[in-house]
TILOZA-113245 format. One record per atom (N, C-alpha, C): x, y, z; residue in three letters. Coordinates in pm, whole numbers, plus 50000, padded with zeros to 5 digits. Example, Ala and Ser with C-alpha at 12.3 -4.5 7.8 and 13.67 -1.06 7.14 Angstrom:
513194943150780ALA/512304955050780ALA/513204967050780ALA/512854977550708SER/513674989450714SER/512905000350787SER/
***
This chain:
483755416554697MET/482955412754586MET/483735407754501MET/484725414354447LYS/485415411654328LYS/486265397454358LYS/486765395454491ASN/487435384954514ASN/486515372354500ASN/485275373754556ASN/484325361154547ASN/484025358154385ASN/483895368954321VAL/483585366154169VAL/484725357454116VAL/486015363154130THR/487235358454108THR/487435340654152THR/486985340654284LYS/487005325354341LYS/486025318554252LYS/484875321554236ILE/483815313854187ILE/484175311654023ILE/484705319653954ILE/485205317553820ILE/486525307653796ILE/487255308853922ASN/488495298153915ASN/487985284553963ASN/486975284554032LEU/486405271254078LEU/485725265053982LEU/484835271253873LEU/484295267953777LEU/485045264453652LEU/486565269953635VAL/487435265153544VAL/487975253353583VAL/488245253653747PHE/488765239853787PHE/487855228653749PHE/486565230153780ILE/485465220553771ILE/485455216153618ILE/485475224753536GLY/485525221353389GLY/486615215653345GLY/487765218553396LEU/489295210853353LEU/489105195953409LEU/488465194353527LEU/488615182753586LEU/487425174753515LEU/486455179253501SER/485325172553405SER/486025167753266SER/486655177053210LEU/487185173453092LEU/488155160853080LEU/489255161453182ILE/490125152253220ILE/489445138853252ILE/488525139153325THR/487635128453383THR/486915120153253THR/486275127653185PHE/485585122053059PHE/486225118652941PHE/487485125152925SER/488255122052809SER/489305110852828SER/489245104752919CYS/489985092052955CYS/489605081952864CYS/490775074252804ALA/490405065552705ALA/489835051352772ALA/490335050852901LYS/489795039553008LYS/488025040652995LYS/487735050053025ASP/486175052553025ASP/485545053352923ASP/486185056252814GLU/485645060152683GLU/484475070352690GLU/484855081552765GLY/483805093152751GLY/483625099252650GLY/482795109252646PRO/482345115652516PRO/483395123052440PRO/484505125052519PHE/485825131152429PHE/486635121652367PHE/486335111752372VAL/487475098552307VAL/487085097952143VAL/488155101352084LYS/487835099151914LYS/488005084551881LYS/486945079651832LYS/486885065051802LYS/487565064351681LYS/488285055051641THR/488815051851525THR/488215041151449THR/487655043951320ILE/487085034351245ILE/488035029251123ILE/488215016451127LEU/489245011551040LEU/488675007950888LEU/489285013450811PRO/488575010750666PRO/488734996150627PRO/487824992850530ASP/487814981450482ASP/489224976250420ASP/489764965850423PRO/490864961550355PRO/490964964050213PRO/492044969250161LYS/492064970049994LYS/492684958149955LYS/492424953449833PRO/492964939849769PRO/494284938549814PRO/495284947549808GLN/496694943849850GLN/496864943349992GLN/495894944650080ASP/496084940950231ASP/496034926850266ASP/495354919650172THR/495004905350218THR/495794894950083THR/496304885450122VAL/496604877050019VAL/495544867849972VAL/495174868049826PRO/494134860549784PRO/494344846449800PRO/493324839049818THR/493484824249801THR/493194819049661THR/494074812049621PRO/493914807849463PRO/492614799949455PRO/492094801849340THR/490674795449304THR/490884780549269THR/491914773749240ASP/492044760949222ASP/492744754149342ASP/492714743749343THR/493274733949453THR/494744731449425THR/495424737449306THR/496654733449295THR/497524742949382THR/498594735849464PRO/499294743049549PRO/500424750749465PRO/500344764849516THR/501144772849440THR/502614776749524THR/503304772649475THR/504764774249547THR/505354786649493THR/505704795149583ILE/506464809649544ILE/507734809249609ILE/508654809049523PRO/510324810349592PRO/510264822649673PRO/511074822049803GLU/511134832949870GLU/512004843049770GLU/511254856349790PRO/512214864949700PRO/513444870249743PRO/514414870949642THR/515684875949707THR/515644892849711THR/515974897249831ILE/516104912849836ILE/517554915849814ILE/517744923849705PHE/519094927849691PHE/519614938649775PHE/520984936649802PRO/521444945149888PRO/521774960349855PRO/521504962149739TYR/521724974649694TYR/520604981149626TYR/520654995649611THR/519385003549586THR/518994997749442THR/517594994649425ILE/516994993049286ILE/516345005749232ILE/516745012349136LEU/516265023849089LEU/515245020448982LEU/514025026849004PHE/512765023948921PHE/513215026748765PHE/513755038648742ASN/513895042848622ASN/515065034448547ASN/515995029748619VAL/517035023148553VAL/516725005648540VAL/516305001548684ASP/516124986048687ASP/514724981448673ASP/513694990648715VAL/512064982748687VAL/511664987248583VAL/511675000448542LYS/510965004848439LYS/511244997648289LYS/512434995148267PRO/512654986748139PRO/512144971848140PRO/511794966748238ILE/511264952448233ILE/509984953048161ILE/508994966048187PHE/507644966948126PHE/507794969347963PHE/508434977047917PRO/508254976347762PRO/508534962447691PRO/509624955147763ALA/509954942747718ALA/509014932547732ALA/508244934447845ASN/507314921147876ASN/505874923847907ASN/505344938147927CYS/504234940847957CYS/503484950547864CYS/504094959547806VAL/503504969447710VAL/503194962747586VAL/504064953747525GLN/503824949447370GLN/502524941647386GLN/502114934347473GLY/501154927547476GLY/499774932847505GLY/499774939547636CYS/498624944747706CYS/498674960147752CYS/499514959747847HIS/499404972647899HIS/499864984447827HIS/499244990247755ASN/499294999947671ASN/498265011247663ASN/498285020847580PRO/496975030547615PRO/495745025747590PRO/495685013947526GLN/494455007747518GLN/493925001547623GLN/494944995847708HIS/494374986947824HIS/493584996147923HIS/492324991147946PRO/491384999448041PRO/491995001148182PRO/492774994048231LYS/493134993148371LYS/494604999748406LYS/495564995248327LEU/496824997948376LEU/497625001148239LEU/498215012948240ASP/499255015948110ASP/500715016248173ASP/501615007348118LEU/502875004748178LEU/503965012648076LEU/503655020247990ARG/504575025647907ARG/505505036947975ARG/506875038147954SER/507665044348027SER/507435057848094SER/506725065848008ASN/506385079548061ASN/505205078548163ASN/504315068748176VAL/503375068248265VAL/503335057948364VAL/504225048448350ALA/504195035448437ALA/504395037848571ALA/505105048148636TYR/505135049848775TYR/503915054548831TYR/503295065948772LYS/502085071148805LYS/500945059648819LYS/501075052948722GLN/499885041548696GLN/499925032448804GLN/501195028148850LEU/501185017448955LEU/501035022349084LEU/501235035449121LEU/501165042249237LEU/499835049249258LEU/499215057449169THR/498075065649192THR/497125064649062THR/497675064448942ASP/496595066648846ASP/495835053148796ASP/496635040348806GLY/495925029848745GLY/494575025148814GLY/493735019548756PHE/492385014848806PHE/492375008948931PHE/493414999648973SER/493314996049105SER/494494999949198SER/495195011249142ALA/496255016149224ALA/495945019949372ALA/496975018249471PRO/498175013749428PRO/498434999149414PRO/499214995749311TYR/499624981849274TYR/500744976749357TYR/501324985149445VAL/502384982149529VAL/501964982349680VAL/502564973949766ASN/502264976149918ASN/503594976849966ASN/504134989250006VAL/505474989650068VAL/505454986850204VAL/504354985550268ALA/504414978350413ALA/504524965250406ALA/503944957950339VAL/504014942450302VAL/504114940350148VAL/505474939950125PRO/505644938349969PRO/505054925849907PRO/505154912649990LYS/504494901649952LYS/503004903849909LYS/502394913549941GLN/500854915049929GLN/500634924749812GLN/501724928849754SER/501594939849636SER/500734932749523SER/500004939549458ILE/499184933949355ILE/500264929649234ILE/501014940349227LEU/502104936849120LEU/502764923749134LEU/503274922449249TYR/504194910849280TYR/503244899049271TYR/502024898249313LEU/501184886349322LEU/501074882649170LEU/500674892749084HIS/500474890048946HIS/501874881548880HIS/502934888148919LEU/504404882448861LEU/504544870448901LEU/504144865649036VAL/504444851249080VAL/503444841849056VAL/502254845849017GLY/501124837948971GLY/499774834449068GLY/499864841649166ILE/498774841249270ILE/497554847449207ILE/497674860449137TYR/496614864349074TYR/497004860348942TYR/496174862648835PRO/496514856348713PRO/497994861148664PRO/498704849048621LEU/499994851748585LEU/500144863748473LEU/501264870848511MET/501474881848418MET/503114879948384MET/503504881648267PRO/502744887148135PRO/501764876648096PRO/500774880248068LYS/499594869748005LYS/499904865447873LYS/499724852647861ASN/500074845347736ASN/501554848747706ASN/502504850047804GLY/503934850447780GLY/504724841947878GLY/505854842547858GLN/506864836247950GLN/506704843848094GLN/506734836448194LYS/506914840748324LYS/508094847248339LYS/508214860148402LEU/509394866448434LEU/510354858748492LEU/511654862448471SER/512804852848533SER/512824856548673SER/513214848748772GLN/513334851548906GLN/513854863648937GLN/515194866048857GLY/515774877348880GLY/515104890548874GLY/514114891248769LYS/513514903048736LYS/512164905348842LYS/511764893848890ILE/510494893148982ILE/511384899149117ILE/512534893849141ASP/513274900049276ASP/513654912249255ASP/513954918849148THR/514184931849130THR/512934941349145THR/511874936849083VAL/510484943349133VAL/510204941949275VAL/510504931649363TYR/510044928849487TYR/510994938349553TYR/512274938849513THR/513384947049608THR/513164961649587THR/512584965449459TRP/512214979149457TRP/511054982449555TRP/509814974549552ILE/508724976049644ILE/509204976849784ILE/510284966949840SER/510434966649959SER/511364978850008SER/511824985749908GLN/512764997549945GLN/511915009049932GLN/510785007849943GLY/509715020549941GLY/509005024749807GLY/509355016849690ALA/508545019149557ALA/508895033149523ALA/510105039149533LEU/510395054149503LEU/510515053949350LEU/510265067149304ASP/510475073049162ASP/511685077249145ASP/512685068249146ASN/514165072549115ASN/514955067048998ASN/
***
């Protein structure tokens, strides 16, 4: 009697495992398949179309062969070009003062993250600097190509807080 009960239990376990394998196969899309729902793209996942018909030519950015340091190479660009005019504590979306710039760009700013390390050319920050989005710095001289390339290289290297 005990052997019969053990055989029945083993048979039920075998049938259960067989059912689980059969219904969880991705090919069948059975009840155990986890369906992935992709989120709507964020603004930095797509390159915007300019609103005017003027062709925008963007020079291919230079990626520097050395490590770009945020604290040494990128952060000094902001006080000289961005903080004075707009991006200070009174700005409603992005404060680029030295002590908060990194967190604002990556996590705390209104539209953060402003960088897309997977596709640097689609970073909000880069698109502003080259003029696809409204050119930054606003009402000022466009940054030199070297400074734009510095920011681009930093993004392409992973936008580290270094």
